[in-house]
C-alpha positions as MATLAB code, in Angstrom:
seq = 'XXXXXXXXXXXXXXXXXXXXXXXXXXXXXXXXXXXXXXXXXXXXXXXXXXXXXXXXXXXXXXXXXXXXXXXXXXXXXXXXXXXXXXXXXXXXXXXXXXXXXXXXXXXXXXXXXXXXXXXXXXXXXXXXXXXXXXXXXXXXXXXXXXXXXXXXXXXXXXXXXXXXXXXXXXXXXXXXXXXXXXXXXXXXXXXXXXXXXXXXXXXXXXXXXXXXXXXXXXXXXXXXXXXXXXXXXXXXXXXXXXXXXXXXXXXXXXXXXXXXXXXXXXXXXXXXXXXXXXXXXXXXXXXXXXXXXXXXXXXXXXXXXXXXXXXXXXXX';
ca = [
     -27.435  -15.894  -80.800;
     -27.964  -13.787  -77.657;
     -26.226  -14.848  -74.373;
     -28.564  -15.976  -71.599;
     -29.878  -13.208  -69.015;
     -28.128  -12.901  -65.794;
     -31.137  -12.674  -63.451;
     -31.318  -11.703  -59.795;
     -34.277  -12.691  -57.854;
     -35.378  -10.607  -54.617;
     -38.050  -12.039  -52.480;
     -38.528  -13.304  -49.040;
     -41.810  -15.101  -48.012;
     -43.152  -18.479  -49.314;
     -45.284  -16.500  -51.561;
     -42.136  -15.790  -53.865;
     -40.931  -19.418  -53.960;
     -43.182  -20.362  -56.998;
     -41.958  -17.686  -58.850;
     -38.242  -18.389  -58.291;
     -38.699  -21.908  -59.062;
     -40.741  -20.913  -62.431;
     -37.331  -19.274  -63.604;
     -35.097  -21.771  -62.286;
     -36.606  -24.698  -63.526;
     -37.207  -23.330  -67.081;
     -33.365  -23.015  -67.107;
     -32.675  -19.232  -66.586;
     -29.443  -18.112  -65.214;
     -30.149  -16.955  -61.508;
     -26.710  -15.387  -60.606;
     -28.037  -14.243  -57.156;
     -30.972  -14.483  -54.955;
     -31.345  -11.094  -52.231;
     -33.564  -11.998  -49.401;
     -34.092  -11.057  -45.609;
     -31.331  -11.580  -43.055;
     -32.145  -14.792  -40.969;
     -34.438  -14.156  -37.696;
     -34.642  -15.346  -34.289;
     -38.394  -16.972  -33.891;
     -40.380  -19.819  -32.382;
     -40.596  -20.621  -29.013;
     -38.443  -18.156  -26.806;
     -37.043  -16.553  -30.204;
     -34.089  -19.004  -29.715;
     -34.399  -20.624  -33.420;
     -32.829  -18.875  -36.171;
     -35.341  -18.850  -38.832;
     -34.085  -18.631  -42.652;
     -36.742  -17.146  -44.891;
     -38.535  -19.370  -47.399;
     -36.820  -17.826  -50.436;
     -33.365  -18.607  -48.672;
     -34.341  -22.038  -47.998;
     -35.265  -22.974  -51.598;
     -32.323  -21.031  -52.980;
     -29.838  -22.954  -50.612;
     -31.576  -26.052  -52.000;
     -30.884  -25.201  -55.455;
     -27.049  -24.203  -54.660;
     -27.978  -20.280  -55.461;
     -25.923  -17.816  -54.376;
     -27.550  -15.941  -51.784;
     -27.039  -12.355  -50.435;
     -28.817  -11.117  -47.039;
     -28.096   -7.308  -46.859;
     -29.287   -5.455  -43.805;
     -28.798   -2.170  -45.530;
     -29.710   -1.792  -49.164;
     -27.754    1.195  -49.378;
     -24.552    0.256  -47.986;
     -21.517    0.563  -50.507;
     -20.433   -3.220  -49.623;
     -23.404   -4.588  -50.633;
     -23.860   -2.510  -54.073;
     -20.425   -3.215  -55.055;
     -21.147   -6.965  -54.499;
     -24.469   -6.347  -56.613;
     -22.661   -4.667  -59.203;
     -20.288   -7.614  -59.375;
     -22.756   -9.991  -60.169;
     -23.495   -8.182  -63.447;
     -26.997   -8.896  -63.838;
     -29.064   -8.266  -66.802;
     -32.315   -8.113  -65.267;
     -33.416   -8.161  -61.723;
     -36.987   -9.635  -60.611;
     -38.868   -8.636  -57.189;
     -41.456  -10.871  -55.570;
     -43.018   -9.833  -52.280;
     -39.414   -8.209  -51.022;
     -39.001   -4.451  -49.788;
     -38.593   -0.952  -51.119;
     -35.646   -0.913  -52.963;
     -33.313    2.708  -53.513;
     -32.938    3.766  -56.908;
     -29.147    2.454  -56.789;
     -30.681   -0.971  -56.383;
     -33.594   -1.144  -58.942;
     -31.856    0.999  -61.672;
     -28.669   -0.813  -61.919;
     -29.077   -3.720  -64.155;
     -29.207   -2.594  -67.935;
     -33.121   -4.132  -68.564;
     -34.175   -2.791  -65.013;
     -36.005   -4.553  -62.283;
     -39.291   -6.063  -62.848;
     -41.962   -6.743  -59.995;
     -44.644   -9.169  -59.734;
     -47.635   -7.435  -57.733;
     -50.526   -9.206  -56.019;
     -53.270   -7.089  -57.380;
     -54.663   -5.551  -60.811;
     -52.747   -2.455  -60.820;
     -53.426    0.385  -60.450;
     -55.855   -0.919  -57.592;
     -54.466   -1.770  -54.141;
     -50.789   -0.479  -54.616;
     -49.005   -1.058  -51.289;
     -47.975   -3.506  -48.710;
     -50.785   -5.777  -48.389;
     -53.133   -5.985  -51.682;
     -54.496   -9.380  -51.221;
     -55.723   -8.391  -47.662;
     -57.379   -5.261  -48.557;
     -58.910   -6.673  -52.005;
     -60.807   -9.041  -49.486;
     -61.538   -6.625  -46.788;
     -63.182   -4.505  -49.551;
     -65.300   -7.506  -50.977;
     -63.931   -7.637  -54.405;
     -64.728  -10.744  -56.394;
     -61.903  -10.755  -58.674;
     -58.305   -9.925  -57.912;
     -55.241  -10.864  -60.182;
     -51.371  -10.306  -60.588;
     -49.468   -7.457  -62.653;
     -45.990   -7.497  -63.724;
     -44.281   -4.136  -64.111;
     -41.094   -2.325  -64.231;
     -40.165   -0.568  -61.251;
     -39.675    3.293  -60.941;
     -39.226    5.372  -57.952;
     -42.645    5.725  -56.497;
     -43.939    2.507  -55.176;
     -46.402   -0.005  -57.388;
     -46.274    3.095  -59.934;
     -44.329    1.583  -62.931;
     -45.332    0.803  -66.336;
     -47.391   -2.344  -66.404;
     -46.390   -5.593  -68.838;
     -49.194   -8.035  -68.204;
     -51.978   -8.927  -65.744;
     -53.844  -11.935  -64.865;
     -57.023  -12.296  -62.907;
     -58.360  -14.943  -60.310;
     -61.731  -15.043  -58.757;
     -62.028  -14.169  -55.021;
     -64.902  -16.642  -53.780;
     -67.676  -15.754  -51.209;
     -65.938  -17.959  -48.397;
     -62.344  -17.314  -49.289;
     -59.782  -16.168  -46.763;
     -56.705  -14.562  -47.563;
     -54.621  -18.008  -47.194;
     -56.709  -19.494  -49.825;
     -56.527  -16.552  -52.216;
     -52.674  -16.400  -51.484;
     -52.195  -19.903  -52.351;
     -53.704  -19.732  -55.693;
     -52.255  -16.464  -56.477;
     -48.802  -17.947  -55.726;
     -49.145  -20.296  -59.029;
     -50.766  -17.445  -60.904;
     -47.601  -14.969  -59.936;
     -45.283  -17.744  -61.048;
     -47.140  -18.087  -64.501;
     -47.157  -14.537  -65.049;
     -43.487  -13.963  -64.180;
     -42.153  -16.713  -66.380;
     -44.379  -15.055  -69.196;
     -42.879  -11.823  -68.475;
     -39.126  -12.859  -68.678;
     -39.390  -15.038  -71.636;
     -40.682  -11.772  -73.553;
     -38.037   -9.578  -72.170;
     -35.605  -12.385  -73.070;
     -37.136  -12.174  -76.595;
     -36.995   -8.673  -76.730;
     -40.746   -8.439  -77.550;
     -41.840   -6.947  -74.391;
     -44.228   -3.625  -74.707;
     -45.178   -1.526  -71.464;
     -48.162    0.338  -70.922;
     -48.562    3.051  -68.226;
     -50.864    2.980  -65.364;
     -54.282    4.908  -65.345;
     -53.840    7.114  -62.223;
     -57.663    7.855  -61.946;
     -58.074    4.213  -61.087;
     -55.696    4.151  -58.280;
     -56.878    2.455  -54.981;
     -54.236    1.636  -51.783;
     -53.265   -1.157  -49.769;
     -51.532    0.076  -46.640;
     -49.570   -2.206  -44.670;
     -51.897   -3.669  -41.850;
     -50.934   -3.188  -37.869;
     -52.471   -4.669  -34.774;
     -54.397   -1.543  -34.049;
     -56.003   -1.084  -37.346;
     -57.366   -5.032  -37.282;
     -59.982   -4.255  -34.491;
     -63.225   -5.184  -35.477;
     -66.251   -2.635  -35.607;
     -69.572   -3.975  -35.174;
     -71.564   -0.741  -36.137;
     -70.439   -1.917  -39.876;
     -72.683   -4.163  -41.720;
     -72.486   -8.042  -41.482;
     -71.061   -8.160  -44.693;
     -68.191   -5.946  -43.850;
     -67.473   -7.342  -40.777;
     -67.484  -10.797  -42.493;
     -65.189   -9.694  -45.258;
     -62.683   -8.027  -42.955;
     -62.452  -11.340  -40.892;
     -61.779  -13.238  -44.084;
     -59.114  -10.610  -45.164;
     -57.053  -11.042  -41.895;
     -57.087  -14.763  -41.793;
     -54.862  -16.371  -41.305;
     -52.799  -12.861  -40.276;
     -52.697  -10.440  -38.980;
     -56.341  -11.418  -37.748;
     -59.082   -9.515  -36.767;
     -60.016   -8.950  -32.973;
     -62.200   -7.435  -30.427;
     -61.992   -7.144  -26.460;
     -63.461   -9.459  -24.013;
     -63.160   -8.572  -20.598;
     -59.917   -6.901  -21.047;
     -58.252   -9.412  -23.275;
     -58.033   -9.641  -26.801;
     -60.220  -12.144  -28.468;
     -59.225  -12.953  -31.943;
     -61.708  -14.160  -34.611;
     -60.618  -16.210  -37.758;
     -64.022  -17.417  -39.311;
     -67.542  -16.840  -39.066;
     -70.940  -16.700  -40.782;
     -73.754  -14.080  -40.785;
     -77.254  -13.696  -40.839;
     -79.245  -10.357  -42.079;
     -82.029   -9.640  -39.002;
     -83.807   -6.174  -37.947;
     -84.292   -5.715  -34.262;
     -83.494   -3.062  -31.408;
     -80.381   -4.830  -29.772;
     -77.354   -2.417  -29.848;
     -74.265   -3.046  -32.283;
     -71.685   -4.635  -30.263;
     -73.585   -7.019  -28.212;
     -72.288  -10.783  -27.755;
     -75.463  -13.234  -27.261;
     -74.188  -16.859  -26.100;
     -75.851  -19.915  -24.979;
     -72.507  -20.894  -22.935;
     -72.675  -24.335  -24.979;
     -72.120  -24.016  -28.620;
     -73.102  -20.236  -29.950;
     -71.580  -17.122  -29.947;
     -73.456  -14.249  -32.173;
     -72.385  -10.663  -32.003;
     -74.710   -7.696  -33.287;
     -73.719   -5.790  -36.275;
     -75.283   -2.814  -37.926;
     -77.866   -5.090  -40.231;
     -77.831   -8.620  -38.232;
     -75.717  -10.983  -36.518;
     -72.099  -12.459  -36.881;
     -71.920  -16.119  -35.619;
     -68.487  -16.751  -34.589;
     -66.991  -20.299  -35.617;
     -63.228  -20.066  -34.959;
     -61.776  -17.927  -32.435;
     -58.778  -17.394  -29.993;
     -58.644  -15.816  -26.662;
     -55.301  -14.085  -25.741;
     -53.208  -16.670  -24.247;
     -55.142  -19.475  -25.459;
     -55.104  -21.900  -28.347;
     -57.113  -21.337  -31.562;
     -60.439  -23.366  -31.138;
     -63.717  -23.790  -32.632;
     -66.878  -22.294  -30.463;
     -68.043  -25.447  -28.641;
     -64.425  -26.028  -27.685;
     -63.982  -22.411  -26.485;
     -67.248  -22.591  -24.455;
     -66.087  -25.719  -22.719;
     -63.723  -24.022  -20.877;
     -65.246  -20.435  -20.869;
     -68.592  -19.058  -19.481;
     -69.822  -15.479  -20.268;
     -71.410  -13.565  -17.351;
     -74.718  -13.146  -19.123;
     -77.795  -10.692  -18.505;
     -81.220  -12.319  -18.515;
     -81.449  -11.883  -22.218;
     -78.175  -13.860  -22.523;
     -76.159  -10.904  -23.610;
     -72.934   -9.125  -23.158;
     -71.799   -5.937  -24.478;
     -68.374   -6.008  -25.983;
];
């Protein structure tokens, strides 16, 4: 009878926790958990915050390593000493060759898209932003170029018209955990078969930054609506209002043909804010002005009044 696999798990955010839990709860030998270093956060950044993966690992008495430098000789020696047969990566960071090539069975990744579509750091965000109705999860074996390794299996899940990043993320967590367990079971049984990605089908999901989250109201209502959904709750779509950043979390839209310039904001200063897009109006529902709390439009307008022209308009 073969000895049980010795597995190292690498991950940081809450997305990775169900994956780790699926292995632990099914009796796999997790000999080490690699996660991000603790960071200060909260009010005044005075509270030391542990990653979600670390919190789970500690609760299960698993060995935790938090290297600052994945290439440091000390970390590589510590990793080697764990004598892992297999490494699993879920929402961690790019690994150097010395790390991903170390175990005899290699390193496998759970990625939040149907590869080769949406390779990159923000696959769920970009699938929603691009208006996809289906996404999924892929398990694949790492090689040097990011998200390019040979695939083992995929599972799909729908993106509904009203879904935000948060909702797709939460459903995908459980799909990812199920797919990881299936993958590791088949690696353990020696029945895994890999297939190459089709390069002609590649699309990319680059990391999102504040400056790339600015709304463009010259686009169609649907494009703006999908952009907002794909960035809620993080990093959040925004526009400028009187020199301040106005974040928009939720909205609806209606198609309408008129001569109002794109980017024009219309309000009754009571319960309604609409913004003209290329083919209609975005109706803002949930927003946050710089320095203020997130709130519904009616609550926002209780404390904020736009300086409007005779048509109830202001151009953003």
